[in-house]
C-alpha positions in Angstrom: 18.8 -35.5 19.1 21.7 -33.8 17.3 22.5 -37.2 15.8 19.0 -37.4 14.4 19.0 -33.7 13.4 22.1 -34.1 11.2 21.0 -37.5 9.9 24.3 -39.1 11.0 25.1 -42.7 11.8 26.1 -43.7 15.4 29.7 -44.1 14.3 29.7 -40.6 12.8 28.3 -39.3 16.1 31.1 -41.0 18.1 33.8 -39.5 15.9 32.2 -36.1 16.1 32.2 -36.3 19.9 35.8 -37.3 19.9 36.8 -34.1 18.1 34.5 -31.7 20.1 35.9 -31.3 23.6 33.6 -28.3 24.3 30.5 -30.4 23.5 31.6 -33.2 25.8 32.2 -30.7 28.5 28.8 -29.1 28.1 27.2 -32.6 28.2 29.4 -33.5 31.2 30.9 -36.5 29.5 34.0 -37.9 31.1 34.5 -40.3 28.2 32.9 -40.5 24.8 30.4 -43.4 24.7 30.9 -46.1 22.1 28.6 -46.1 19.0 26.9 -49.2 20.3 26.0 -47.4 23.5 24.5 -44.5 21.6 22.5 -47.0 19.6 21.1 -48.7 22.7 20.3 -45.3 24.3 18.5 -44.1 21.3 16.5 -47.3 21.0 15.4 -47.2 24.6 13.3 -44.2 24.1 9.5 -45.0 24.4 6.5 -43.1 23.0 5.6 -41.9 26.5 9.1 -40.5 27.1 9.1 -38.7 23.7 5.6 -37.3 24.3 6.6 -36.1 27.8 9.7 -34.4 26.3 7.6 -32.7 23.6 4.9 -31.4 26.1 7.5 -30.1 28.5 9.3 -28.3 25.7 6.1 -26.8 24.3 5.0 -25.6 27.8 8.4 -23.9 28.2 7.8 -21.9 25.0 4.5 -20.6 26.4 2.6 -20.1 23.1 -0.8 -18.4 23.1 -2.7 -18.7 19.8 -5.9 -17.3 18.4 -5.8 -19.6 15.4 -4.5 -23.2 15.5 -4.3 -25.3 12.3 -4.3 -29.0 12.2 -3.3 -31.5 9.5 -1.4 -34.8 9.0 1.4 -35.8 6.7 2.8 -39.2 5.7 6.3 -40.6 6.2 7.6 -43.4 4.0 9.0 -46.6 5.5 11.4 -47.0 2.6 14.4 -44.8 1.6 13.5 -45.5 -2.0 11.9 -42.6 -3.9 8.3 -42.7 -5.2 9.8 -42.5 -8.7 12.0 -45.6 -8.1 9.1 -47.6 -6.5 6.9 -46.8 -9.5 9.5 -47.7 -12.1 10.4 -50.9 -10.3 6.8 -52.0 -10.1 6.5 -51.7 -6.3 3.5 -49.9 -4.9 3.5 -47.3 -2.2 1.2 -49.2 0.2 2.5 -48.6 3.7 3.4 -45.4 5.6 3.2 -43.7 9.0 1.2 -40.5 9.7 2.3 -37.6 11.8 -0.6 -35.3 12.8 0.3 -31.8 14.1 -1.6 -28.8 15.5 0.4 -25.7 14.6 -0.1 -22.2 16.1 -0.4 -19.7 13.2 1.3 -16.9 15.1 4.4 -18.7 16.5 4.4 -21.5 13.9 5.3 -23.9 16.7 3.9 -27.4 16.8 1.5 -27.5 19.8 0.3 -31.0 19.6 1.8 -34.1 17.9 0.2 -37.5 17.3 1.3 -40.5 15.2 -0.5 -43.5 13.7 0.1 -46.2 11.2 -1.2 -45.4 7.7 -4.3 -47.0 6.2 -7.1 -44.5 6.7 -7.0 -41.7 4.1 -9.0 -39.3 6.2 -7.9 -37.4 9.3 -11.1 -37.7 11.4 -9.3 -39.9 13.9 -6.9 -37.1 14.8 -9.6 -34.4 15.3 -10.4 -34.9 19.0 -6.8 -35.5 20.1 -5.4 -32.4 18.3 -8.3 -30.1 19.2 -8.6 -31.2 22.9 -4.9 -30.8 23.7 -4.5 -27.7 21.6 -7.1 -26.0 23.8 -4.5 -25.3 26.5 -2.5 -23.1 24.1 -5.4 -21.1 22.7 -6.7 -17.8 23.8 -10.3 -17.1 24.9 -11.7 -17.0 21.3 -9.3 -19.5 19.6 -10.4 -21.4 16.5 -9.3 -24.7 14.9 -8.6 -24.7 11.2 -8.6 -27.9 9.2 -9.2 -29.2 5.7 -12.0 -31.5 4.4 -10.2 -34.6 5.7 -11.4 -33.7 9.2 -15.1 -33.3 8.3 -17.2 -35.5 10.5 -20.0 -35.2 13.1 -17.6 -34.1 15.8 -17.0 -30.7 14.1 -17.9 -27.9 16.4 -19.1 -24.3 15.8 -15.6 -22.8 16.2 -14.0 -25.3 13.9 -13.3 -24.1 10.4 -13.4 -27.1 8.2 -15.1 -27.3 4.7 -17.9 -29.9 4.6 -17.6 -32.7 2.1 -20.3 -32.7 -0.6 -22.0 -36.0 -1.0 -22.9 -36.6 -4.7 -22.3 -32.9 -5.3 -24.8 -31.8 -2.6 -24.8 -30.7 1.0 -26.8 -33.0 3.2 -28.2 -30.6 5.8 -28.8 -27.1 7.1 -25.7 -27.3 9.4 -23.4 -28.0 6.4 -24.9 -25.2 4.4 -24.4 -22.8 7.3 -20.8 -24.0 7.6 -20.3 -23.3 3.9 -21.4 -19.7 4.5 -19.1 -19.5 7.5 -16.2 -20.8 5.4 -16.9 -18.3 2.6 -16.7 -15.4 5.1 -13.6 -16.9 6.8 -11.9 -17.0 3.4 -12.8 -13.4 2.6 -11.5 -12.2 6.0 -8.2 -14.1 5.4 -8.8 -16.3 8.5 -8.9 -19.7 6.8 -5.9 -18.7 4.6 -3.8 -19.1 7.7 -4.2 -22.9 7.4 -1.3 -23.0 4.9 1.2 -22.6 7.8 0.7 -26.1 8.9 1.6 -27.2 5.4 4.8 -25.1 5.7 5.7 -26.9 8.9 5.3 -30.2 7.1 7.7 -29.1 4.4 10.3 -27.8 6.9 10.2 -31.1 8.8 10.7 -33.2 5.7 13.4 -31.0 4.3 15.4 -30.8 7.6 14.8 -34.2 9.2 13.8 -36.4 6.2 10.5 -37.7 4.9 11.1 -41.4 5.9 10.9 -43.4 9.1 14.3 -44.7 9.9 13.4 -47.2 12.7 12.4 -50.8 11.9 10.4 -51.9 14.9 6.8 -50.7 15.3 7.3 -49.2 18.8 10.2 -47.0 17.6 8.4 -46.1 14.4 5.5 -44.7 16.5 8.0 -42.4 18.2 9.6 -40.8 15.2 6.8 -38.4 14.0 6.7 -37.1 17.6 10.5 -36.9 17.8 10.5 -34.9 14.6 8.1 -32.4 16.2 10.5 -32.0 19.2 13.4 -31.3 16.8 11.3 -28.9 14.8 10.3 -26.8 17.9 14.0 -26.7 18.9 15.0 -25.7 15.4 12.2 -23.1 15.3 
């Protein structure tokens, strides 16, 4: 994980371990593994192992939240910048999504999900984020989300602005939700949603905004792995 955190190559990690006797002693390493061994070990991680690691770490931190904000962010599959892709005539067509539920008090990632890009809305993440985040919420917890989560599965205690169809609201439930959102904004409750955007910025600044793996199975792991690193960093 330190290798991924520092964005180092496997050879750099091997050289670093060779010069750090205290780290090797803490890890109980009798000999420093070869860089090829580090590569194989890192590539043997599966989505299930990473999810289990993330959940165990989050449970150890024992968060209890009244407001939980959810949102997704995209990770590029290329190291080339958007500016370079645009100038070279290549279009930004493919990406991976990392969807996170963040506690507004602790600013820890409570739930992490990943999916291949393609759909521009976040409705597919609503139930997984909300259902698993429930274990970290208090008795009156609320889920905060943007318009991308608006769908029929929105519940009474979900603060998500409804999407206007042709500039209009389609029913009484949506109009009631608009009134609820207006009050939540006045009370400063919905304004706490920006903290999930802050978490996205920290992840991309510290651990990169690209997916380094080349196989689909390992690409699915990276958004979750970034969440593990963020909670350790936090």
